[in-house]
C-alpha positions in Angstrom: -36.2 -17.4 -53.5 -33.5 -14.9 -54.3 -33.2 -13.9 -58.0 -29.7 -15.3 -58.4 -30.9 -18.8 -57.2 -32.4 -21.1 -59.8 -36.2 -21.3 -59.5 -37.5 -24.3 -57.6 -39.3 -27.1 -59.3 -42.9 -26.4 -60.0 -45.0 -28.8 -58.0 -47.8 -30.8 -59.5 -50.9 -29.0 -58.1 -53.1 -32.1 -58.1 -50.5 -34.2 -56.3 -49.8 -31.4 -53.8 -53.5 -30.9 -53.1 -54.0 -34.7 -52.6 -51.0 -34.8 -50.3 -52.2 -31.9 -48.3 -55.7 -33.3 -47.9 -54.3 -36.7 -46.8 -52.1 -35.1 -44.2 -54.9 -33.1 -42.6 -57.4 -35.9 -42.8 -54.9 -38.2 -41.0 -54.1 -35.6 -38.5 -57.7 -34.9 -37.6 -58.4 -38.6 -37.1 -55.9 -38.6 -34.2 -58.1 -36.3 -32.1 -59.1 -38.3 -29.1 -62.0 -36.0 -28.1 -65.3 -37.6 -28.8 -67.6 -35.3 -26.9 -70.6 -33.3 -28.0 -68.5 -30.4 -29.3 -66.2 -32.4 -31.5 -66.7 -30.2 -34.6 -65.7 -27.0 -32.7 -62.8 -28.8 -31.0 -61.5 -30.2 -34.3 -61.8 -26.8 -36.0 -59.8 -25.2 -33.2 -57.2 -27.9 -33.4 -56.8 -27.4 -37.1 -56.4 -23.7 -36.5 -53.7 -24.2 -33.8 -51.8 -26.6 -36.0 -52.0 -24.2 -39.0 -50.5 -21.5 -36.8 -47.5 -23.8 -36.1 -44.3 -23.2 -38.2 -43.4 -26.6 -39.5 -39.6 -26.4 -39.6 -39.2 -25.2 -36.0 -42.4 -26.1 -34.1 -42.9 -22.5 -33.1 -46.6 -21.5 -32.6 -47.6 -17.9 -33.3 -50.1 -16.2 -31.0 -51.9 -15.0 -34.2 -50.9 -14.6 -37.8 -51.8 -10.9 -37.9 -50.7 -7.5 -36.6 -52.5 -4.4 -35.4 -56.1 -5.6 -35.7 -57.6 -3.4 -33.0 -59.0 -4.3 -29.6 -61.1 -1.1 -30.0 -62.0 0.1 -33.4 -60.5 3.5 -33.9 -58.3 3.0 -30.8 -54.5 2.5 -30.4 -54.5 -0.9 -28.6 -53.1 -2.5 -31.7 -50.3 -5.0 -31.3 -48.2 -7.4 -33.4 -48.9 -11.0 -32.5 -46.9 -12.8 -35.2 -44.5 -14.3 -32.7 -44.2 -17.3 -30.4 -45.1 -16.4 -26.8 -43.8 -19.0 -24.4 -47.1 -18.7 -22.5 -49.4 -19.0 -25.5 -47.4 -21.9 -27.0 -47.3 -23.7 -23.6 -51.0 -23.5 -23.0 -51.7 -24.4 -26.7 -49.5 -27.6 -26.2 -51.5 -28.4 -23.1 -54.7 -28.4 -25.3 -53.0 -30.5 -27.9 -51.8 -33.0 -25.3 -55.3 -33.2 -23.9 -56.6 -34.3 -27.3 -54.0 -36.9 -27.9 -51.3 -35.0 -29.9 -47.9 -35.9 -28.6 -45.7 -35.3 -31.6 -46.5 -31.6 -31.4 -45.3 -31.6 -27.8 -42.0 -33.1 -28.8 -41.7 -30.5 -31.7 -42.4 -27.6 -29.3 -40.0 -28.9 -26.7 -37.2 -29.0 -29.4 -38.1 -25.4 -30.3 -38.1 -24.4 -26.6 -34.6 -25.9 -26.0 -33.2 -24.0 -29.0 -34.9 -20.7 -28.3 -34.3 -20.6 -24.5 -30.8 -22.0 -24.6 -28.3 -20.1 -22.4 -28.7 -18.1 -19.2 -32.3 -17.9 -17.8 -31.4 -14.2 -17.0 -31.7 -13.6 -20.7 -35.1 -15.4 -21.1 -37.6 -13.6 -23.3 -41.3 -14.2 -23.0 -41.6 -14.4 -26.7 -39.4 -15.1 -29.8 -39.7 -15.2 -33.5 -41.0 -18.5 -35.0 -37.4 -19.7 -35.6 -36.1 -18.4 -32.2 -35.3 -14.8 -33.3 -34.7 -12.5 -30.3 -34.7 -9.0 -31.8 -38.4 -8.1 -31.8 -38.1 -4.4 -31.4 -41.4 -2.6 -31.7 -41.9 0.2 -34.2 -44.8 2.1 -35.6 -45.6 2.6 -39.3 -47.2 6.0 -39.4 -47.9 6.0 -43.2 -50.4 3.2 -42.8 -54.0 4.2 -41.7 -54.7 1.0 -39.8 -57.7 -1.2 -39.8 -60.8 1.1 -40.0 -58.6 4.0 -39.0 -57.2 2.2 -35.9 -53.7 3.6 -35.7 -50.8 3.1 -35.1 -49.9 -0.1 -37.1 -47.1 -1.8 -35.2 -44.4 -4.2 -36.2 -42.5 -6.0 -33.5 -43.6 -6.2 -29.9 -42.0 -4.3 -27.0 -43.4 -6.8 -24.5 -40.6 -9.2 -25.5 -38.4 -7.4 -23.0 -40.8 -7.5 -20.1 -40.6 -9.5 -16.9 -43.6 -11.9 -16.8 -43.0 -14.3 -14.0 -46.1 -16.4 -14.8 -44.3 -17.7 -17.9 -42.1 -19.9 -15.8 -45.1 -21.6 -14.4 -46.7 -22.1 -17.8 -43.6 -23.6 -19.3 -42.8 -25.9 -16.4 -46.4 -27.0 -16.2 -46.4 -27.9 -19.9 -43.1 -29.9 -19.4 -44.9 -31.7 -16.5 -48.0 -32.4 -18.7 -45.7 -33.7 -21.5 -44.0 -36.0 -19.1 -47.3 -37.3 -17.7 -48.4 -38.0 -21.3 -45.3 -40.1 -22.1 -43.0 -37.4 -23.5 -40.1 -38.2 -21.1 -37.7 -35.6 -19.8 -34.5 -35.8 -21.8 -31.2 -34.6 -20.3 -31.3 -31.2 -22.1 -34.9 -30.7 -20.8 -33.9 -31.5 -17.3 -31.0 -29.0 -17.4 -33.3 -26.3 -18.8 -35.9 -27.1 -16.2 -33.4 -26.9 -13.3 -32.1 -23.6 -14.6 -35.5 -22.1 -14.9 -36.6 -23.1 -11.4 -33.4 -21.9 -9.9 -33.8 -18.5 -11.6 -37.5 -18.3 -10.5 -36.5 -19.0 -6.9 -34.4 -15.9 -6.9 -37.0 -13.6 -8.6 -40.5 -14.8 -7.7 -41.1 -12.0 -5.1 -40.5 -9.2 -7.7 -43.2 -7.2 -9.3 -43.7 -7.8 -13.0 -45.8 -6.8 -16.0 -47.8 -10.0 -15.7 -49.9 -12.1 -18.1 -51.6 -9.0 -19.6 -48.3 -7.3 -20.5 -49.1 -4.0 -18.9 -47.3 -0.9 -20.1 -47.6 0.8 -16.7 -45.8 0.3 -13.4 -44.9 -3.2 -12.4 -47.1 -4.8 -9.8 -47.1 -8.0 -7.8 -49.9 -9.7 -9.7 -51.7 -12.5 -8.0 -51.7 -14.6 -11.2 -47.9 -14.3 -11.5 -47.5 -15.5 -7.9 -49.9 -18.4 -8.4 -48.0 -19.5 -11.5 -44.7 -19.3 -9.5 -46.4 -21.7 -7.1 -47.3 -23.9 -10.1 -43.7 -23.9 -11.3 -42.4 -25.0 -7.9 -45.2 -27.6 -7.4 -44.7 -29.3 -10.8 -40.9 -29.3 -10.2 -41.5 -31.2 -6.9 -43.8 -33.6 -8.6 -41.3 -34.4 -11.4 -38.5 -34.8 -9.0 -40.5 -37.2 -6.8 -41.3 -39.1 -10.0 -37.6 -39.4 -10.8 -37.6 -37.2 -13.8 -35.4 -34.5 -12.1 -32.4 -35.0 -9.8 -33.1 -32.3 -7.3 -33.4 -31.8 -3.5 -37.0 -31.0 -3.1 -37.0 -30.1 0.6 -36.3 -26.4 0.0 -38.9 -26.4 -2.7 -41.5 -27.9 -0.5 -40.9 -25.0 2.0 -41.0 -22.5 -0.8 -44.2 -23.8 -2.2 -45.9 -23.4 1.2 -44.4 -19.9 1.6 -45.8 -18.7 -1.8 -49.2 -20.2 -1.0 -49.4 -18.4 2.3 -48.3 -15.1 0.8 -50.8 -15.2 -2.0 -53.6 -16.0 0.3 -52.6 -13.3 2.8 -51.7 -10.5 0.4 -53.7 -11.2 -2.7 -57.1 -12.0 -1.2 -59.8 -9.5 -0.2 -61.7 -11.1 2.7 -64.4 -8.3 2.7 -65.4 -9.1 -0.9 -64.4 -12.8 -0.6 -62.3 -12.6 -3.8 -58.7 -12.7 -5.0 -57.6 -9.4 -6.5 -55.5 -8.4 -9.4 -52.4 -7.6 -7.4 -51.3 -7.4 -3.8 -53.2 -4.7 -2.0 -55.3 -3.6 -5.0 -59.1 -3.4 -5.3 -59.2 -4.3 -9.0 -60.2 -7.7 -10.1 -58.6 -9.8 -12.8 -60.2 -12.7 -14.8 -56.8 -14.5 -14.6 -57.6 -15.4 -11.0 -60.3 -17.8 -12.5 -57.4 -20.1 -13.2 -56.7 -20.7 -9.5 -58.8 -24.0 -9.2 -57.5 -25.4 -12.5 -53.9 -25.0 -11.4 -54.5 -26.9 -8.1 -53.6 -23.9 -6.0 -56.9 -24.3 -4.2 -59.7 -26.9 -4.6 -62.8 -25.8 -6.5 -65.0 -26.1 -3.5 -62.9 -23.6 -1.4 -65.1 -20.6 -0.5 -62.4 -18.3 -1.8 -62.5 -19.9 -5.2 -66.3 -19.7 -5.4 -66.2 -16.1 -4.2 -63.7 -15.2 -6.9 -65.8 -16.7 -9.6 -68.8 -14.8 -8.4 -66.9 -11.6 -8.0 -65.4 -11.7 -11.5 -68.8 -12.5 -12.9 -70.4 -9.6 -11.0 -67.7 -6.9 -11.4 -66.1 -7.6 -14.8 -69.3 -8.5 -16.6 -70.6 -6.8 -19.8 -74.3 -5.9 -19.9 -75.0 -9.3 -21.6 -73.0 -11.5 -19.3 -69.6 -11.8 -21.0 -66.6 -10.8 -19.0 -63.6 -8.4 -19.5 -60.2 -9.5 -18.4 -59.8 -6.4 -16.1 -61.2 -2.9 -15.8 -60.1 -0.3 -18.3 -60.5 3.5 -17.8 -61.6 5.0 -21.2 -59.9 8.3 -21.7 -57.9 7.9 -18.4 -54.8 5.8 -18.1 -55.6 2.4 -16.5 -53.6 -0.1 -14.6 -52.2 -1.3 -17.9 -50.7 2.1 -18.6 -53.0 2.6 -21.6 -56.0 4.7 -22.4 -59.0 3.4 -24.3 -61.3 0.3 -23.8 -61.5 -3.2 -25.2 -63.9 -6.0 -25.8 -64.8 -9.0 -23.8 -61.8 -11.4 -23.8 -62.7 -14.7 -25.3 -60.1 -16.7 -23.3 -61.4 -15.2 -20.0 -64.9 -16.3 -20.8 -63.7 -19.8 -21.4 -62.0 -19.6 -18.0 -65.4 -18.5 -16.6 -66.9 -21.6 -18.2 -64.3 -23.7 -16.3 -64.9 -21.8 -13.1 -68.6 -22.3 -13.2 -68.2 -26.0 -14.0 -65.7 -26.6 -11.3 -67.7 -24.8 -8.7 -70.8 -27.0 -9.2 -72.7 -25.1 -11.9 -72.4 -27.3 -15.0 -75.6 -26.1 -16.6 -74.5 -22.5 -16.5 -71.1 -23.4 -17.7 -72.5 -25.3 -20.7 -74.9 -22.4 -21.5 -72.0 -19.9 -21.6 -69.8 -22.3 -23.6 -72.5 -22.7 -26.3 -73.0 -19.0 -26.4 -69.3 -18.5 -27.0 -69.5 -21.1 -29.8 -72.3 -19.1 -31.4 -70.0 -16.0 -31.6 -67.5 -17.8 -33.9 -67.5 -16.7 -37.5 -68.8 -18.8 -40.4 -65.5 -20.7 -40.5 -65.6 -21.4 -36.8 -62.8 -19.0 -36.0 -62.3 -16.7 -33.0 -60.4 -13.4 -32.6 -59.0 -12.2 -29.3 -62.1 -10.3 -28.1 -65.8 -9.6 -28.8 -67.6 -6.3 -28.8 -71.1 -7.0 -27.4 -72.4 -3.6 -28.5 -71.4 -3.7 -32.1 -71.6 -7.5 -32.1 -68.3 -8.1 -33.8 -65.0 -9.7 -33.1 -62.0 -7.6 -32.1 -58.2 -8.0 -32.1 -55.8 -10.2 -34.0 -57.3 -13.1 -35.8 -57.5 -16.0 -35.4 -56.2 -16.1 -31.9 -54.4 -19.1 -30.4 -55.4 -18.2 -26.9 -59.1 -18.2 -27.8 -59.1 -21.6 -29.5 -56.9 -23.1 -26.8 -59.5 -21.9 -24.2 -62.3 -23.5 -26.3 -60.6 -26.9 -26.4 -59.7 -26.9 -22.7 -63.3 -26.0 -21.7 -64.7 -28.7 -24.0 -62.3 -31.2 -22.4 -63.3 -30.2 -18.9 -67.0 -30.3 -19.6 -66.7 -33.7 -21.1 -64.6 -35.0 -18.2 -66.9 -33.7 -15.6 -69.9 -35.3 -17.4 -68.2 -38.7 -17.2 -66.3 -38.6 -14.0 -65.4 -36.6 -10.9 -63.9 -33.2 -11.7 -60.1 -32.8 -11.4 -58.7 -30.1 -9.1 -55.7 -29.7 -11.3 -55.5 -28.5 -14.9 -53.8 -31.8 -16.0 -56.9 -33.4 -17.5 -56.7 -37.1 -18.3 -54.3 -37.5 -21.3 -55.8 -39.8 -23.8 -53.9 -42.5 -25.6 -52.7 -41.6 -29.1 -54.4 -43.1 -32.2 -51.5 -44.9 -33.6 -53.1 -46.0 -36.8 -53.1 -42.5 -38.3 -49.9 -41.5 -36.6 -48.0 -44.2 -38.5 -49.3 -42.8 -41.8 -48.2 -39.2 -41.5 -44.8 -37.7 -41.7 -43.1 -35.6 -39.2 -44.4 -32.1 -38.4 -41.6 -30.5 -40.4 -42.4 -32.3 -43.6 -46.0 -31.4 -44.4 -47.4 -28.7 -42.2 -47.7 -25.2 -43.5 -44.3 -23.5 -43.8 -45.6 -20.0 -43.0 -47.8 -18.8 -40.2 
C-alpha cells in the first residue's frame, strides 16, 4: 500500500494457510470429471483458477512476459492480459468440468470490459478491464537466455481478430446451456456483437495467431464467424434472445458455402490457412468440434491427415503453421518456434472424432509426459532440445488438455458429439455451499 496509508493488519499465517487450503480443497472437489486423467485435469483446473484475478474474474493468458518461443530469438511477447479468446475457451473447459460460478464471474468481467460500441472492441484487456496495452521494448534487459527484446504491453490489442466474436458468443451459448441464463445486459451485448460481425465478417484480419504481416481472410476466422451466427440462432430459437433469425439463417448458409468454396483445396483434400493459399493451419482442426462439418466428412478427415503430414515435427508433434527461419513468414516475423501444445491437443480431438481413438489416446498421453514436475505446460515444446518454450504456464495449453480429456472420456462412454459443447455436468452443490465467492478467496494477483 502507499507509504502515507496505515499499514494493513498482519494476518495470522496459520489461519491464512488453513483458509487457503480449505478453499482449494473444496474447489477441487467440485470437479465433475472422473475419467482416467483426473490428476492431470485437476492440476490444469487449479492452474487456470490461479490465473484468474479474483476481484474482476479476468483470466490471464499466462502470468509471464517475454519467455521466448525460440531461445535466442525475438518471438517474445507479453501475455499478462486477458484475451477474450483465451478466457472464453478457458471458461468452456471450466463449464465442461462443472464450474458455473467462474462462468458468471467471467460474464460480469466481459460486460464491464466490452461495454460500449462494438466498433471499439479490443481482443484483449488488462485484468481489471484496462484498454491501454501499448507495447514497448526494454532494451536494457538481456532477456531469457539472451532472447531479446523483452516486451511490456502487447500490440495485438489493436488488431482485428474476427474469430473472437465466435469464441465469445459460443461461450455465452455454452453458459446458457449449463444453466447460466442470459441476463438483459448479456442479451444487449450479444445483439450488438452479432450486428457488428454481420457488417465485418467478410474482411481480412490478423486471425487467431495475431500475425504481424498483411491481413488475410483466414479460414478459422470465417469458421468462427459461422459459429457466432449459428449460436445466436440457437439462443434466439431457445427464447434467450429476441431477434429475427431469418436473415441469420441465410447468412449462416452463405458463410458456410464461401468457406467450403474458397478455403478448401480439393487437390490435397484439406482446408487451408486462408482463402487461396497453399499453407496449412492447425486451427482448421477445430472445424469438427465447432459443428461446421461433421467428423466423418471426407474434408474433415483429409484436413486432419494433411495437418498431421505437413505440419509435423520429426517425432510426430505438430506446429501451428509453417515458419520461414531467416525469411519473413506469413506471420510477418522471422525465426522459428516450437510445436504448439494447444494445436497438439486439437490433433488429439481430430484423431478421436475421425475414428482413431487409440492414436488420439497415445498422443494425449505423450503430451501429458511432456509436462514438468508440477504438471505444468508452457505454450510450446522444442522436440530437438526437449524443453518447453514460451510463456509459462499457458492457459491455452491447459485448456486444451482439459477439453481433450473430456472428449476422450465422452467418446469412451457414448457416441461422439459433432459440436464442441460437450455434455455439461451437474454441479457438486455440497462443496459449492461451503466456499465463498470467487472474489473473496482466490489469489489477488495473476
